[in-house]
Structures are given as C-alpha cells and as structure tokens.
C-alpha positions in Angstrom: 100.2 82.4 62.8 96.4 83.1 64.3 93.7 84.8 63.3 92.2 87.6 64.5 89.5 86.0 64.8 90.6 83.0 67.0 91.5 85.1 69.6 89.3 87.0 70.3 86.8 83.4 70.3 89.4 82.7 73.0 89.7 85.8 75.3 86.2 86.0 75.0 85.5 82.6 75.6 88.0 82.2 78.6 86.1 85.1 79.8 83.2 83.9 80.5 84.4 80.6 81.6 86.2 83.4 84.6 82.8 85.1 85.3 80.6 81.9 85.4 82.8 78.9 87.3 79.6 77.3 88.5 80.5 74.4 89.9 84.4 75.7 90.5 83.6 78.8 92.8 82.9 77.8 96.8 79.7 79.3 98.6 80.5 82.6 99.3 81.5 84.1 102.7 80.1 86.3 105.0 81.2 90.0 104.3 82.8 90.4 107.8 84.4 87.0 107.5 86.5 87.6 104.8 87.2 91.4 106.0 88.9 89.9 109.5 90.5 86.7 108.4 92.0 89.3 105.8 93.2 91.8 108.1 94.3 88.7 110.3 97.0 87.7 107.5 97.9 91.2 107.0 98.9 91.0 110.4 100.3 88.0 109.9 102.6 89.6 106.6 103.5 92.7 108.6 104.6 90.4 112.1 106.9 88.9 108.7 108.4 91.7 107.7 109.0 93.3 111.0 110.6 90.5 112.4 112.5 90.0 109.2 113.5 93.1 109.6 115.0 92.6 113.1 117.1 90.1 112.1 119.1 91.7 109.4 119.7 94.3 111.3 121.1 92.5 114.4 123.3 90.6 112.2 124.7 93.3 110.2 125.2 95.7 113.9 127.4 93.0 115.2 130.1 93.0 112.2 130.6 97.0 111.8 
C-alpha cells in the first residue's frame, strides 16, 4: 500500500509541474484572438448540432 506522504508528494509535484510548464507551454496569445477563436469554435459546434438534428428529424418524418 502506498504511504500517505508519498501520495501527497506526488500530487504536489504534479500540480507544480502543471503550473510551471516552462518550455512545454506555448507563447501567450492575444485575448482578442482567443475570444474570436472560441467564438468561431462555438459557432461551428452549434451549426454541426443544428445540421445533425435536421438530418435526424428528416429521416424520422419520412418513415412515419
């Protein structure tokens, strides 16, 4: 069985590594660019959902 101290050390090291990525983390981007990208991504997901619902609704209405 793993000792509690070892588990706490592992969590602390993992959290510190995740917080301080250093070379693993990319350069920060502009907040405006991030907002536009997230907005476009949300729009694409929304359009995909609408398209899927329309296809499913058309298939059901044909067979009824």
